[in-house]
C-alpha positions in Angstrom: 74.4 57.4 -61.6 74.6 60.8 -63.5 74.6 60.5 -67.4 75.4 64.2 -67.8 79.0 65.4 -68.0 78.4 68.5 -65.9 76.8 66.5 -63.3 79.6 64.1 -63.2 81.9 67.0 -62.6 79.7 68.5 -60.0 79.7 65.2 -58.1 83.5 65.1 -58.1 83.4 68.8 -56.9 81.1 68.0 -54.0 83.2 65.1 -52.9 86.2 67.3 -52.8 84.4 70.0 -51.0 82.8 67.7 -48.6 86.2 66.2 -47.6 87.6 69.8 -47.1 84.5 70.9 -44.9 84.7 67.8 -42.9 88.3 68.5 -42.1 87.8 71.9 -41.1 85.0 71.1 -38.8 87.0 68.2 -37.2 89.8 70.6 -36.5 87.3 73.2 -35.2 85.5 70.8 -32.8 89.0 69.5 -31.6 90.1 72.9 -30.7 86.9 73.8 -28.9 87.2 70.5 -26.9 90.8 71.4 -25.9 89.8 74.8 -24.6 87.0 73.2 -22.5 89.2 70.5 -21.3 91.9 73.0 -20.2 89.4 75.2 -18.5 87.9 72.2 -16.5 91.4 71.3 -15.4 92.2 74.8 -14.2 94.7 75.5 -16.8 95.4 78.7 -18.7 93.1 78.9 -21.8 94.5 82.1 -23.4 96.4 80.5 -26.4 94.1 77.7 -26.8 91.0 80.1 -26.9 92.7 82.3 -29.4 93.5 79.4 -31.8 89.9 78.1 -31.3 88.6 81.5 -32.3 90.8 81.7 -35.4 89.7 78.3 -36.5 86.1 79.3 -36.0 86.7 82.6 -38.1 88.3 80.6 -40.8 85.3 78.2 -41.1 83.1 81.2 -41.3 85.2 82.7 -43.9 85.4 79.6 -46.1 81.6 79.1 -45.9 81.7 76.1 -43.8 79.9 78.0 -41.0 77.4 80.7 -41.2 78.7 84.0 -39.7 76.1 84.2 -37.0 76.9 80.6 -36.1 80.5 81.4 -35.8 79.7 84.5 -33.7 77.5 82.3 -31.5 80.2 79.6 -30.9 82.8 82.3 -30.1 80.5 84.1 -27.7 79.5 80.7 -25.9 83.0 79.5 -25.6 84.1 82.9 -24.2 81.2 82.8 -21.7 81.9 79.3 -20.6 85.7 80.4 -20.0 84.8 83.4 -18.1 82.2 81.7 -15.8 
């Protein structure tokens, strides 16, 4: 365990941020899966795709995803829908 006060605070901050990042990533993955399942079932995916794109952009903006990773995820999702 940390003996230094600043490190104890850093550990608390890391726990909080980890929980927030995990929540964002979970929502992101769920929205992507919903789009893929709707596409596989032949249902319209416009609204779901827009929602997934928004979640990807938010994750990139918050620093959970690298901007290029976000761009790649959006591009691959769009390609899979359009194919």
